[in-house]
N, C-alpha and C positions, 0 to 999 in steps of 0.2 A: 723544675717547675717554675714556669713563667719565665719573664726575661725582665731586664733591668732597663728602665728608661728614665734617665735623668736619676733624681732622688727617690723616685718610686718604683715599686715592682709592678709589672704587668702581670696579672694573673692568667694563667691558662685553666679555665674550670676543668677541662678534662683531666687534668693532673690530679684532681680531687674526687673523681669518679671511681665507684668501687661497685661490685655487684654482689647480690645475695641470691641464693636459690631459695625459692619458695614453692614448694610442691614441684612441680614440672615446669615452672617458670622462673626465669632469671629476671629479677628487677634491679635496675640501676639506682644509685643514690650518691649524693656527695658526702664524703666522709670527713667530719671534722677533724678527725684525728690526724689527717694529712695537712691540714691547715696548722693545726698545733706544731707539728714537726716543722714546717716550713717557717712560721712565725717565731718559734722558740717559746711558745706560751702554753697556758693550760686553760683552754676553753671549758674544761669540766668544771672550773671554779665560779664560772658564769651561772647565773640562775638559768633553768631549763628555757624560760620564755625568751631570754636574750640569745641563747644557743639557736632557738628556732629562728630568730630573725637574722642571726649571722649565716645560718644555711640558706635562708631565702636570698640574701644577698649574693651568696655565692652561686646559687642558680641565675639569679638575675644577671651576674657578670657573665655568664655564659651567652646570653642573649644580648649583650651590649647594653642593657638597661642600668647597670651598675658597674663602677670601676674598682680598682683594687684600693683607690683611696676611701671607698665607702666600706670595704671588707677589712683591711689590715689594721684599723685602729682597734677593733674589738679584741683580738688575740693579744695585742701588745699591751692592753690595759686589763687584761683578766686578773693579773696578779696584784695590781693595785686599786682596783675598785673596792670601796669600803663595803659594798654589799655582796661581795664575790663569796662563795661558800667555801668552808675549809677543805 
């Protein structure tokens, strides 16, 4: 998942893509659990609104509008933020 560039990790957004079957259609989505595994964190501890923003950053990274430096701080801080959920 991703490549290493200096001290930062370059994300390959396709590594976080998953699919779900809804009726007869297949829908694609970015699975934050894959980001948890890569970052060794627990995004589920973050408030839902922040997880939505992290997912948005992940989608934006696929289009080149956000970078790994925008995405990766959130999972790393999930365990230490005072307002994270238990």
